[in-house]
Biopython code that builds the backbone (N, CA, C, O; Angstrom):
import numpy as np
from Bio.PDB.StructureBuilder import StructureBuilder

atoms = [
    (1, "ASP", "N", (4.023, 25.863, -9.297)),
    (1, "ASP", "CA", (3.621, 24.860, -10.086)),
    (1, "ASP", "C", (3.422, 23.830, -9.084)),
    (1, "ASP", "O", (4.091, 23.735, -8.055)),
    (2, "ARG", "N", (2.375, 22.986, -9.464)),
    (2, "ARG", "CA", (2.074, 21.775, -8.306)),
    (2, "ARG", "C", (2.413, 20.377, -9.185)),
    (2, "ARG", "O", (2.083, 19.943, -10.289)),
    (3, "ARG", "N", (2.789, 20.175, -8.690)),
    (3, "ARG", "CA", (2.929, 18.731, -8.504)),
    (3, "ARG", "C", (2.311, 17.239, -7.906)),
    (3, "ARG", "O", (2.686, 16.832, -6.807)),
    (4, "THR", "N", (1.389, 16.516, -8.690)),
    (4, "THR", "CA", (0.612, 15.678, -8.097)),
    (4, "THR", "C", (1.025, 14.268, -8.245)),
    (4, "THR", "O", (1.635, 13.926, -9.258)),
    (5, "LEU", "N", (0.715, 13.351, -7.228)),
    (5, "LEU", "CA", (0.660, 11.940, -7.438)),
    (5, "LEU", "C", (-0.375, 11.083, -6.432)),
    (5, "LEU", "O", (-0.169, 10.815, -5.248)),
    (6, "SER", "N", (-1.323, 10.799, -7.087)),
    (6, "SER", "CA", (-2.148, 9.907, -6.494)),
    (6, "SER", "C", (-2.195, 8.567, -6.379)),
    (6, "SER", "O", (-1.858, 7.978, -7.406)),
    (7, "VAL", "N", (-2.508, 7.883, -5.452)),
    (7, "VAL", "CA", (-2.230, 6.289, -5.673)),
    (7, "VAL", "C", (-3.458, 5.861, -5.166)),
    (7, "VAL", "O", (-4.024, 6.800, -4.607)),
    (8, "TYR", "N", (-4.199, 4.664, -5.129)),
    (8, "TYR", "CA", (-5.042, 4.019, -4.730)),
    (8, "TYR", "C", (-4.976, 2.884, -4.752)),
    (8, "TYR", "O", (-5.005, 2.518, -5.927)),
    (9, "ASP", "N", (-4.866, 1.729, -3.798)),
    (9, "ASP", "CA", (-4.857, 0.556, -3.713)),
    (9, "ASP", "C", (-5.726, -0.146, -3.262)),
    (9, "ASP", "O", (-6.334, 0.271, -2.276)),
    (10, "SER", "N", (-6.126, -1.649, -3.925)),
    (10, "SER", "CA", (-7.138, -2.641, -3.411)),
    (10, "SER", "C", (-6.422, -3.921, -3.514)),
    (10, "SER", "O", (-5.756, -4.209, -4.508)),
    (11, "ALA", "N", (-6.551, -4.666, -2.523)),
    (11, "ALA", "CA", (-6.192, -6.171, -2.465)),
    (11, "ALA", "C", (-6.855, -7.037, -1.563)),
    (11, "ALA", "O", (-7.425, -6.726, -0.517)),
    (12, "ALA", "N", (-6.719, -8.186, -2.087)),
    (12, "ALA", "CA", (-7.357, -9.183, -1.295)),
    (12, "ALA", "C", (-5.929, -9.889, -0.520)),
    (12, "ALA", "O", (-4.748, -9.831, -0.864)),
    (13, "LEU", "N", (-6.712, -10.698, 0.890)),
    (13, "LEU", "CA", (-5.365, -11.171, 1.443)),
    (13, "LEU", "C", (-5.977, -12.307, 1.925)),
    (13, "LEU", "O", (-7.164, -12.209, 2.238)),
    (14, "ALA", "N", (-5.358, -13.468, 2.062)),
    (14, "ALA", "CA", (-5.964, -14.554, 2.789)),
    (14, "ALA", "C", (-4.928, -14.798, 3.912)),
    (14, "ALA", "O", (-3.834, -15.252, 3.577)),
    (15, "GLY", "N", (-5.187, -14.525, 5.275)),
    (15, "GLY", "CA", (-4.540, -14.605, 6.523)),
    (15, "GLY", "C", (-4.712, -16.004, 7.409)),
    (15, "GLY", "O", (-5.641, -16.767, 7.146)),
    (16, "ALA", "N", (-3.767, -16.298, 8.472)),
    (16, "ALA", "CA", (-3.811, -17.128, 9.545)),
    (16, "ALA", "C", (-3.525, -16.467, 10.505)),
    (16, "ALA", "O", (-2.711, -15.544, 10.470)),
    (17, "ALA", "N", (-4.321, -16.934, 11.789)),
    (17, "ALA", "CA", (-4.103, -16.167, 12.976)),
    (17, "ALA", "C", (-4.037, -17.271, 14.302)),
    (17, "ALA", "O", (-4.562, -18.380, 14.204)),
    (18, "LEU", "N", (-3.483, -16.923, 15.276)),
    (18, "LEU", "CA", (-3.260, -17.936, 16.322)),
    (18, "LEU", "C", (-3.891, -17.553, 17.456)),
    (18, "LEU", "O", (-3.130, -16.657, 17.821)),
    (19, "ARG", "N", (-4.543, -17.590, 18.073)),
    (19, "ARG", "CA", (-4.840, -17.186, 19.640)),
    (19, "ARG", "C", (-3.931, -17.531, 20.548)),
    (19, "ARG", "O", (-3.788, -18.726, 20.806)),
    (20, "LEU", "N", (-3.300, -16.738, 21.075)),
    (20, "LEU", "CA", (-2.638, -17.071, 22.161)),
    (20, "LEU", "C", (-3.241, -16.356, 23.694)),
    (20, "LEU", "O", (-2.590, -15.419, 24.156)),
    (21, "GLY", "N", (-4.158, -16.711, 24.241)),
    (21, "GLY", "CA", (-4.986, -15.852, 25.497)),
    (21, "GLY", "C", (-5.637, -14.643, 24.486)),
    (21, "GLY", "O", (-6.266, -14.754, 23.434)),
    (22, "PRO", "N", (-5.178, -13.335, 25.327)),
    (22, "PRO", "CA", (-5.616, -12.074, 24.870)),
    (22, "PRO", "C", (-5.036, -11.877, 23.549)),
    (22, "PRO", "O", (-5.765, -11.536, 22.618)),
    (23, "VAL", "N", (-3.828, -12.057, 23.392)),
    (23, "VAL", "CA", (-2.718, -11.813, 21.772)),
    (23, "VAL", "C", (-3.227, -12.988, 20.958)),
    (23, "VAL", "O", (-3.501, -14.175, 21.137)),
    (24, "LEU", "N", (-3.222, -11.677, 19.521)),
    (24, "LEU", "CA", (-3.428, -12.438, 18.627)),
    (24, "LEU", "C", (-2.732, -12.139, 17.212)),
    (24, "LEU", "O", (-3.322, -11.534, 16.317)),
    (25, "PRO", "N", (-1.305, -12.665, 17.086)),
    (25, "PRO", "CA", (-0.538, -12.639, 15.881)),
    (25, "PRO", "C", (-1.301, -13.216, 14.670)),
    (25, "PRO", "O", (-2.055, -14.189, 14.627)),
    (26, "TRP", "N", (-0.963, -12.479, 13.824)),
    (26, "TRP", "CA", (-1.494, -12.869, 12.601)),
    (26, "TRP", "C", (-0.439, -12.680, 11.281)),
    (26, "TRP", "O", (0.583, -12.005, 11.409)),
    (27, "VAL", "N", (-0.807, -13.379, 9.936)),
    (27, "VAL", "CA", (0.032, -12.946, 8.952)),
    (27, "VAL", "C", (-0.822, -13.075, 8.042)),
    (27, "VAL", "O", (-1.793, -13.816, 8.204)),
    (28, "GLY", "N", (-0.606, -12.317, 6.811)),
    (28, "GLY", "CA", (-1.410, -12.298, 5.405)),
    (28, "GLY", "C", (-0.874, -12.210, 4.132)),
    (28, "GLY", "O", (0.214, -11.661, 3.962)),
    (29, "ALA", "N", (-1.381, -12.589, 3.401)),
    (29, "ALA", "CA", (-0.586, -12.776, 1.991)),
    (29, "ALA", "C", (-1.685, -12.531, 0.690)),
    (29, "ALA", "O", (-2.779, -13.093, 0.730)),
    (30, "GLY", "N", (-1.361, -11.773, -0.301)),
    (30, "GLY", "CA", (-2.584, -11.392, -1.102)),
    (30, "GLY", "C", (-2.067, -10.932, -2.488)),
    (30, "GLY", "O", (-0.914, -10.958, -2.919)),
    (31, "LEU", "N", (-3.272, -10.480, -3.110)),
    (31, "LEU", "CA", (-2.724, -9.683, -4.490)),
    (31, "LEU", "C", (-3.732, -8.663, -4.448)),
    (31, "LEU", "O", (-4.643, -8.597, -3.622)),
    (32, "GLY", "N", (-3.474, -7.762, -5.530)),
    (32, "GLY", "CA", (-4.228, -6.769, -5.564)),
    (32, "GLY", "C", (-3.796, -5.684, -6.485)),
    (32, "GLY", "O", (-2.593, -5.838, -6.693)),
    (33, "LEU", "N", (-4.242, -4.689, -7.103)),
    (33, "LEU", "CA", (-4.250, -3.184, -8.069)),
    (33, "LEU", "C", (-3.798, -2.068, -7.610)),
    (33, "LEU", "O", (-4.552, -1.517, -6.808)),
    (34, "THR", "N", (-2.987, -1.629, -7.803)),
    (34, "THR", "CA", (-2.844, -0.276, -7.484)),
    (34, "THR", "C", (-3.017, 0.691, -8.775)),
    (34, "THR", "O", (-2.419, 0.305, -9.779)),
    (35, "ILE", "N", (-3.726, 1.850, -8.876)),
    (35, "ILE", "CA", (-3.802, 2.598, -9.663)),
    (35, "ILE", "C", (-3.130, 3.949, -9.055)),
    (35, "ILE", "O", (-3.144, 4.329, -7.884)),
    (36, "ALA", "N", (-2.600, 4.496, -10.068)),
    (36, "ALA", "CA", (-1.726, 5.816, -9.987)),
    (36, "ALA", "C", (-2.016, 6.526, -10.990)),
    (36, "ALA", "O", (-2.437, 5.980, -12.010)),
    (37, "SER", "N", (-1.830, 8.095, -10.905)),
    (37, "SER", "CA", (-1.812, 9.098, -12.206)),
    (37, "SER", "C", (-0.818, 10.419, -11.149)),
    (37, "SER", "O", (-0.848, 10.806, -9.981)),
    (38, "PHE", "N", (-0.032, 10.731, -12.373)),
    (38, "PHE", "CA", (0.935, 11.503, -11.963)),
    (38, "PHE", "C", (0.454, 12.786, -12.838)),
    (38, "PHE", "O", (0.054, 12.682, -13.998)),
    (39, "THR", "N", (0.555, 14.112, -12.063)),
    (39, "THR", "CA", (0.601, 15.280, -12.965)),
    (39, "THR", "C", (1.410, 16.764, -12.474)),
    (39, "THR", "O", (1.425, 17.386, -11.412)),
    (40, "SER", "N", (2.070, 16.977, -13.839)),
    (40, "SER", "CA", (2.754, 18.167, -13.643)),
    (40, "SER", "C", (2.561, 18.947, -14.183)),
    (40, "SER", "O", (2.013, 18.752, -15.269)),
    (41, "ARG", "N", (2.941, 20.547, -13.701)),
    (41, "ARG", "CA", (2.921, 21.468, -15.433)),
    (41, "ARG", "C", (4.290, 21.853, -15.443)),
    (41, "ARG", "O", (4.549, 22.462, -16.481)),
    (42, "GLU", "N", (5.679, 21.675, -14.359)),
    (42, "GLU", "CA", (6.685, 21.652, -14.650)),
    (42, "GLU", "C", (7.417, 21.105, -16.156)),
    (42, "GLU", "O", (7.193, 20.017, -16.687)),
    (43, "ALA", "N", (8.284, 22.109, -16.633)),
    (43, "ALA", "CA", (8.453, 21.946, -18.043)),
    (43, "ALA", "C", (9.538, 20.439, -18.012)),
    (43, "ALA", "O", (9.580, 19.815, -19.072)),
    (44, "GLN", "N", (10.166, 20.032, -17.123)),
    (44, "GLN", "CA", (10.918, 19.157, -16.973)),
    (44, "GLN", "C", (10.101, 17.538, -16.734)),
    (44, "GLN", "O", (10.422, 16.378, -16.992)),
    (45, "TYR", "N", (9.258, 18.004, -16.293)),
    (45, "TYR", "CA", (7.866, 16.801, -16.686)),
    (45, "TYR", "C", (6.975, 17.028, -17.735)),
    (45, "TYR", "O", (5.821, 16.657, -17.520)),
    (46, "HIS", "N", (7.153, 17.412, -18.541)),
    (46, "HIS", "CA", (6.548, 17.224, -20.098)),
    (46, "HIS", "C", (6.276, 16.281, -20.542)),
    (46, "HIS", "O", (7.422, 15.872, -20.730)),
    (47, "PRO", "N", (5.295, 15.058, -21.120)),
    (47, "PRO", "CA", (4.111, 15.754, -21.062)),
    (47, "PRO", "C", (2.713, 16.157, -20.086)),
    (47, "PRO", "O", (1.539, 16.471, -20.285)),
    (48, "GLY", "N", (3.684, 15.925, -18.848)),
    (48, "GLY", "CA", (2.809, 16.258, -17.786)),
    (48, "GLY", "C", (2.006, 15.444, -17.140)),
    (48, "GLY", "O", (2.001, 15.476, -15.910)),
    (49, "ASP", "N", (1.103, 14.485, -17.904)),
    (49, "ASP", "CA", (-0.045, 13.460, -17.105)),
    (49, "ASP", "C", (0.704, 12.337, -17.538)),
    (49, "ASP", "O", (1.602, 12.297, -18.379)),
    (50, "TRP", "N", (0.112, 11.236, -16.703)),
    (50, "TRP", "CA", (0.413, 10.043, -16.902)),
    (50, "TRP", "C", (-0.244, 8.983, -15.713)),
    (50, "TRP", "O", (-0.194, 9.405, -14.557)),
    (51, "GLY", "N", (-0.694, 7.990, -15.879)),
    (51, "GLY", "CA", (-1.620, 7.073, -15.187)),
    (51, "GLY", "C", (-1.284, 5.885, -15.847)),
    (51, "GLY", "O", (-1.046, 5.746, -17.046)),
    (52, "ARG", "N", (-1.285, 4.627, -14.530)),
    (52, "ARG", "CA", (-1.024, 3.308, -14.717)),
    (52, "ARG", "C", (-1.884, 2.688, -13.895)),
    (52, "ARG", "O", (-2.348, 3.384, -12.991)),
    (53, "THR", "N", (-2.323, 1.234, -13.984)),
    (53, "THR", "CA", (-2.696, 0.328, -13.244)),
    (53, "THR", "C", (-1.922, -0.991, -13.371)),
    (53, "THR", "O", (-2.044, -1.807, -14.285)),
    (54, "ARG", "N", (-1.068, -1.073, -12.258)),
    (54, "ARG", "CA", (-0.403, -2.391, -12.140)),
    (54, "ARG", "C", (-0.732, -3.510, -10.999)),
    (54, "ARG", "O", (-1.144, -3.161, -9.893)),
    (55, "MET", "N", (-0.575, -4.529, -11.254)),
    (55, "MET", "CA", (-0.754, -5.771, -10.392)),
    (55, "MET", "C", (0.040, -5.371, -9.252)),
    (55, "MET", "O", (1.012, -4.674, -9.542)),
    (56, "MET", "N", (-0.134, -5.644, -7.990)),
    (56, "MET", "CA", (0.687, -5.550, -6.529)),
    (56, "MET", "C", (0.602, -6.818, -5.691)),
    (56, "MET", "O", (-0.438, -7.404, -5.392)),
    (57, "VAL", "N", (1.673, -7.111, -5.402)),
    (57, "VAL", "CA", (1.566, -8.389, -4.069)),
    (57, "VAL", "C", (1.848, -7.904, -2.962)),
    (57, "VAL", "O", (2.852, -7.202, -2.840)),
    (58, "VAL", "N", (0.982, -8.189, -1.869)),
    (58, "VAL", "CA", (0.931, -7.753, -0.453)),
    (58, "VAL", "C", (1.351, -9.016, 0.482)),
    (58, "VAL", "O", (0.871, -10.148, 0.409)),
    (59, "GLY", "N", (2.300, -8.588, 1.327)),
    (59, "GLY", "CA", (2.269, -9.454, 2.664)),
    (59, "GLY", "C", (2.265, -8.505, 4.070)),
    (59, "GLY", "O", (2.961, -7.559, 4.438)),
    (60, "ALA", "N", (1.437, -9.040, 4.504)),
    (60, "ALA", "CA", (0.940, -8.178, 5.778)),
    (60, "ALA", "C", (1.568, -9.506, 7.235)),
    (60, "ALA", "O", (1.780, -10.716, 7.306)),
    (61, "ALA", "N", (1.624, -8.538, 7.966)),
    (61, "ALA", "CA", (1.584, -9.372, 9.656)),
    (61, "ALA", "C", (1.356, -8.347, 10.618)),
    (61, "ALA", "O", (1.408, -7.149, 10.341)),
    (62, "GLY", "N", (1.156, -8.713, 11.512)),
    (62, "GLY", "CA", (0.346, -7.813, 12.993)),
    (62, "GLY", "C", (0.133, -8.567, 14.407)),
    (62, "GLY", "O", (0.386, -9.767, 14.513)),
    (63, "VAL", "N", (-0.259, -7.935, 15.289)),
    (63, "VAL", "CA", (0.032, -8.416, 16.192)),
    (63, "VAL", "C", (-1.413, -7.415, 17.143)),
    (63, "VAL", "O", (-1.142, -6.360, 17.717)),
    (64, "ASP", "N", (-2.793, -7.974, 17.134)),
    (64, "ASP", "CA", (-3.707, -7.429, 17.954)),
    (64, "ASP", "C", (-3.594, -8.128, 19.464)),
    (64, "ASP", "O", (-3.035, -9.189, 19.741)),
    (65, "VAL", "N", (-4.350, -7.141, 20.427)),
    (65, "VAL", "CA", (-4.620, -7.377, 21.749)),
    (65, "VAL", "C", (-5.584, -7.194, 22.325)),
    (65, "VAL", "O", (-5.696, -6.053, 22.771)),
    (66, "ARG", "N", (-6.537, -8.008, 22.559)),
    (66, "ARG", "CA", (-7.897, -8.115, 23.668)),
    (66, "ARG", "C", (-7.618, -7.179, 25.011)),
    (66, "ARG", "O", (-6.813, -7.535, 25.872)),
    (67, "ILE", "N", (-8.345, -5.991, 25.090)),
    (67, "ILE", "CA", (-7.961, -5.069, 26.463)),
    (67, "ILE", "C", (-9.289, -5.674, 27.139)),
    (67, "ILE", "O", (-9.215, -6.283, 28.206)),
    (68, "LYS", "N", (-10.305, -5.510, 26.579)),
    (68, "LYS", "CA", (-11.776, -5.599, 27.152)),
    (68, "LYS", "C", (-12.841, -6.106, 26.458)),
    (68, "LYS", "O", (-13.211, -5.549, 25.424)),
    (69, "GLY", "N", (-13.394, -7.094, 26.884)),
    (69, "GLY", "CA", (-14.419, -7.472, 25.570)),
    (69, "GLY", "C", (-13.960, -7.569, 24.446)),
    (69, "GLY", "O", (-12.774, -7.846, 24.265)),
    (70, "HIS", "N", (-14.698, -7.387, 23.597)),
    (70, "HIS", "CA", (-14.652, -7.045, 22.085)),
    (70, "HIS", "C", (-13.494, -5.852, 21.845)),
    (70, "HIS", "O", (-13.357, -5.714, 20.629)),
    (71, "LEU", "N", (-12.890, -5.230, 22.355)),
    (71, "LEU", "CA", (-12.631, -4.160, 22.275)),
    (71, "LEU", "C", (-10.659, -4.761, 22.013)),
    (71, "LEU", "O", (-10.097, -5.461, 22.855)),
    (72, "GLN", "N", (-9.982, -4.289, 20.748)),
    (72, "GLN", "CA", (-8.675, -4.847, 20.982)),
    (72, "GLN", "C", (-7.986, -3.406, 20.274)),
    (72, "GLN", "O", (-8.533, -2.450, 19.725)),
    (73, "ILE", "N", (-6.430, -3.737, 20.571)),
    (73, "ILE", "CA", (-5.797, -2.577, 20.146)),
    (73, "ILE", "C", (-4.881, -3.680, 19.300)),
    (73, "ILE", "O", (-4.815, -4.867, 19.622)),
    (74, "GLY", "N", (-4.138, -3.053, 18.089)),
    (74, "GLY", "CA", (-3.058, -3.568, 17.510)),
    (74, "GLY", "C", (-1.814, -2.722, 16.762)),
    (74, "GLY", "O", (-1.848, -1.492, 16.715)),
    (75, "VAL", "N", (-0.892, -3.375, 16.276)),
    (75, "VAL", "CA", (0.287, -3.217, 15.939)),
    (75, "VAL", "C", (0.297, -3.712, 14.174)),
    (75, "VAL", "O", (0.852, -4.790, 13.964)),
    (76, "HIS", "N", (-0.111, -3.193, 13.312)),
    (76, "HIS", "CA", (0.026, -4.081, 11.837)),
    (76, "HIS", "C", (1.176, -3.229, 10.744)),
    (76, "HIS", "O", (1.414, -2.022, 10.714)),
    (77, "ALA", "N", (1.627, -4.079, 10.091)),
    (77, "ALA", "CA", (2.708, -3.787, 9.283)),
    (77, "ALA", "C", (2.294, -4.383, 7.704)),
    (77, "ALA", "O", (1.657, -5.436, 7.719)),
    (78, "GLU", "N", (2.561, -3.875, 6.544)),
    (78, "GLU", "CA", (2.388, -4.412, 5.148)),
    (78, "GLU", "C", (3.089, -3.935, 4.644)),
    (78, "GLU", "O", (3.368, -2.827, 5.100)),
    (79, "VAL", "N", (3.929, -4.433, 3.273)),
    (79, "VAL", "CA", (4.815, -4.711, 2.284)),
    (79, "VAL", "C", (4.051, -4.872, 1.055)),
    (79, "VAL", "O", (3.631, -5.940, 0.609)),
    (80, "ARG", "N", (3.883, -3.487, 0.453)),
    (80, "ARG", "CA", (3.281, -3.741, -1.130)),
    (80, "ARG", "C", (4.046, -3.539, -2.018)),
    (80, "ARG", "O", (4.459, -2.407, -2.270)),
    (81, "GLY", "N", (4.497, -4.909, -2.871)),
    (81, "GLY", "CA", (5.509, -4.545, -4.319)),
    (81, "GLY", "C", (4.416, -4.639, -5.463)),
    (81, "GLY", "O", (3.351, -5.242, -5.595)),
    (82, "ILE", "N", (5.135, -3.803, -6.196)),
    (82, "ILE", "CA", (4.843, -3.495, -7.431)),
    (82, "ILE", "C", (5.151, -4.426, -8.576)),
    (82, "ILE", "O", (6.359, -4.576, -8.762)),
    (83, "VAL", "N", (4.429, -5.022, -9.311)),
    (83, "VAL", "CA", (4.890, -5.958, -10.336)),
    (83, "VAL", "C", (4.947, -4.816, -11.423)),
    (83, "VAL", "O", (4.056, -4.001, -11.659)),
    (84, "ASN", "N", (6.212, -4.927, -12.054)),
    (84, "ASN", "CA", (6.470, -4.007, -13.713)),
    (84, "ASN", "C", (6.414, -2.847, -13.186)),
    (84, "ASN", "O", (5.568, -2.150, -13.747)),
    (85, "GLN", "N", (7.053, -2.238, -12.187)),
    (85, "GLN", "CA", (7.270, -0.789, -11.910)),
    (85, "GLN", "C", (7.306, 0.126, -13.480)),
    (85, "GLN", "O", (8.253, 0.110, -14.266)),
    (86, "PRO", "N", (6.242, 0.754, -13.627)),
    (86, "PRO", "CA", (5.826, 1.803, -14.951)),
    (86, "PRO", "C", (6.969, 2.876, -14.621)),
    (86, "PRO", "O", (7.412, 3.039, -13.484)),
    (87, "LYS", "N", (7.334, 3.489, -15.592)),
    (87, "LYS", "CA", (8.398, 4.431, -15.943)),
    (87, "LYS", "C", (7.699, 5.398, -16.578)),
    (87, "LYS", "O", (7.069, 5.105, -17.594)),
    (88, "PHE", "N", (7.701, 6.477, -16.163)),
    (88, "PHE", "CA", (7.274, 8.056, -16.779)),
    (88, "PHE", "C", (8.271, 8.704, -17.448)),
    (88, "PHE", "O", (9.222, 9.157, -16.811)),
    (89, "PRO", "N", (8.188, 8.842, -18.878)),
    (89, "PRO", "CA", (9.244, 9.418, -19.781)),
    (89, "PRO", "C", (9.129, 10.859, -19.728)),
    (89, "PRO", "O", (8.114, 11.532, -19.912)),
    (90, "LEU", "N", (10.435, 11.288, -19.422)),
    (90, "LEU", "CA", (10.322, 12.779, -19.582)),
    (90, "LEU", "C", (10.885, 13.378, -20.640)),
    (90, "LEU", "O", (11.631, 12.622, -21.262)),
    (91, "ALA", "N", (10.790, 14.550, -21.103)),
    (91, "ALA", "CA", (11.185, 15.485, -22.011)),
    (91, "ALA", "C", (12.833, 15.521, -22.670)),
    (91, "ALA", "O", (13.277, 15.726, -23.800)),
    (92, "SER", "N", (13.438, 15.221, -21.372)),
    (92, "SER", "CA", (14.922, 15.191, -21.577)),
    (92, "SER", "C", (15.475, 13.651, -22.287)),
    (92, "SER", "O", (16.632, 13.499, -22.679)),
    (93, "GLY", "N", (14.300, 12.463, -22.368)),
    (93, "GLY", "CA", (15.014, 11.286, -22.387)),
    (93, "GLY", "C", (15.126, 10.610, -21.432)),
    (93, "GLY", "O", (15.197, 9.391, -21.585)),
    (94, "GLU", "N", (15.174, 11.145, -20.223)),
    (94, "GLU", "CA", (15.221, 10.383, -18.888)),
    (94, "GLU", "C", (13.603, 9.628, -18.739)),
    (94, "GLU", "O", (12.674, 9.604, -19.547)),
    (95, "SER", "N", (13.709, 9.130, -17.559)),
    (95, "SER", "CA", (12.679, 8.485, -17.094)),
    (95, "SER", "C", (12.708, 8.580, -15.255)),
    (95, "SER", "O", (13.682, 8.690, -14.510)),
    (96, "LEU", "N", (10.939, 8.468, -14.861)),
    (96, "LEU", "CA", (10.994, 8.575, -13.872)),
    (96, "LEU", "C", (10.213, 7.652, -13.002)),
    (96, "LEU", "O", (9.049, 7.521, -13.379)),
    (97, "THR", "N", (10.471, 7.125, -12.170)),
    (97, "THR", "CA", (9.536, 6.144, -11.324)),
    (97, "THR", "C", (8.752, 6.375, -10.396)),
    (97, "THR", "O", (9.132, 5.786, -9.384)),
    (98, "PRO", "N", (7.585, 7.104, -10.199)),
    (98, "PRO", "CA", (6.994, 7.809, -9.692)),
    (98, "PRO", "C", (5.914, 6.614, -8.449)),
    (98, "PRO", "O", (5.571, 6.875, -7.295)),
    (99, "LEU", "N", (5.701, 5.651, -9.066)),
    (99, "LEU", "CA", (5.135, 4.476, -8.434)),
    (99, "LEU", "C", (6.153, 3.221, -7.944)),
    (99, "LEU", "O", (6.626, 2.415, -8.745)),
    (100, "GLY", "N", (6.419, 3.194, -6.434)),
    (100, "GLY", "CA", (7.487, 2.067, -5.982)),
    (100, "GLY", "C", (6.683, 1.109, -5.086)),
    (100, "GLY", "O", (5.467, 1.173, -4.911)),
    (101, "ASP", "N", (7.402, 0.343, -4.621)),
    (101, "ASP", "CA", (7.032, -0.552, -3.632)),
    (101, "ASP", "C", (6.972, 0.350, -2.155)),
    (101, "ASP", "O", (7.759, 1.217, -1.778)),
    (102, "ARG", "N", (5.909, -0.110, -1.558)),
    (102, "ARG", "CA", (5.601, 0.830, 0.012)),
    (102, "ARG", "C", (5.642, -0.059, 0.893)),
    (102, "ARG", "O", (5.352, -1.243, 0.724)),
    (103, "LEU", "N", (5.977, 0.414, 1.815)),
    (103, "LEU", "CA", (6.037, -0.613, 3.490)),
    (103, "LEU", "C", (4.667, 0.779, 4.322)),
    (103, "LEU", "O", (4.774, 2.003, 4.250)),
    (104, "VAL", "N", (3.828, 0.187, 4.840)),
    (104, "VAL", "CA", (2.866, 0.709, 5.538)),
    (104, "VAL", "C", (2.815, 0.004, 7.087)),
    (104, "VAL", "O", (2.466, -1.142, 7.369)),
    (105, "LEU", "N", (3.144, 0.763, 7.721)),
    (105, "LEU", "CA", (2.650, 0.803, 9.339)),
    (105, "LEU", "C", (1.349, 1.155, 10.118)),
    (105, "LEU", "O", (0.726, 2.198, 9.919)),
    (106, "GLN", "N", (1.125, 0.562, 10.682)),
    (106, "GLN", "CA", (-0.088, 1.160, 11.083)),
    (106, "GLN", "C", (-0.702, 0.687, 12.724)),
    (106, "GLN", "O", (-0.429, -0.441, 13.137)),
    (107, "GLY", "N", (-1.426, 1.521, 13.471)),
    (107, "GLY", "CA", (-1.797, 1.144, 14.663)),
    (107, "GLY", "C", (-3.354, 0.902, 14.604)),
    (107, "GLY", "O", (-3.895, 1.669, 13.807)),
    (108, "ALA", "N", (-3.895, 0.355, 15.005)),
    (108, "ALA", "CA", (-5.516, -0.018, 15.180)),
    (108, "ALA", "C", (-6.185, 0.200, 16.418)),
    (108, "ALA", "O", (-5.479, -0.100, 17.381)),
    (109, "ILE", "N", (-7.410, 0.660, 16.726)),
    (109, "ILE", "CA", (-7.911, 0.208, 17.611)),
    (109, "ILE", "C", (-9.536, -0.469, 17.282)),
    (109, "ILE", "O", (-10.458, 0.328, 17.102)),
    (110, "LEU", "N", (-9.797, -1.960, 17.222)),
    (110, "LEU", "CA", (-10.518, -2.781, 16.917)),
    (110, "LEU", "C", (-11.605, -3.219, 17.705)),
    (110, "LEU", "O", (-11.413, -3.651, 18.841)),
    (111, "TYR", "N", (-12.766, -3.144, 17.185)),
    (111, "TYR", "CA", (-14.111, -3.649, 17.794)),
    (111, "TYR", "C", (-14.656, -4.729, 17.357)),
    (111, "TYR", "O", (-15.087, -4.473, 16.233)),
    (112, "GLN", "N", (-14.894, -5.906, 17.661)),
    (112, "GLN", "CA", (-15.377, -6.972, 17.025)),
    (112, "GLN", "C", (-16.877, -7.044, 17.561)),
    (112, "GLN", "O", (-17.275, -6.869, 18.713)),
    (113, "PHE", "N", (-17.452, -7.288, 16.642)),
    (113, "PHE", "CA", (-18.913, -7.432, 16.609)),
    (113, "PHE", "C", (-19.267, -9.220, 16.743)),
    (113, "PHE", "O", (-20.430, -9.621, 16.740)),
]
sb = StructureBuilder()
sb.init_structure("model")
sb.init_model(0)
sb.init_chain("A")
sb.init_seg("    ")
for serial, (resi, resn, name, xyz) in enumerate(atoms, 1):
    if name == "N":
        sb.init_residue(resn, " ", resi, " ")
    sb.init_atom(name, np.array(xyz, "f"), 0.0, 1.0, " ", f" {name:<3s}", serial, name[0])
structure = sb.get_structure()
């Protein structure tokens, strides 16, 4: 049996940065949408298909460092909070919450044009 969870996020952030020589710390916050789909053929997850769209609140921060010219490297973190987390009803009467808050950590190589 196969279980699939697909999640797609899109958000708009407002940000602020402070240039400290070659170092650029920044923060951002915004709103967006998350679209999720859960599918399973397993009997315990009957009816087996579930999809939801929910609003998401995003907070982000990072530090970018200029290496040479327009080339930068950075470390970024985001927290994505799902507003009104949906529940997937199970045949047993219980419920499952496949779509929850997330922490995203990124390493970046950036080139500013």
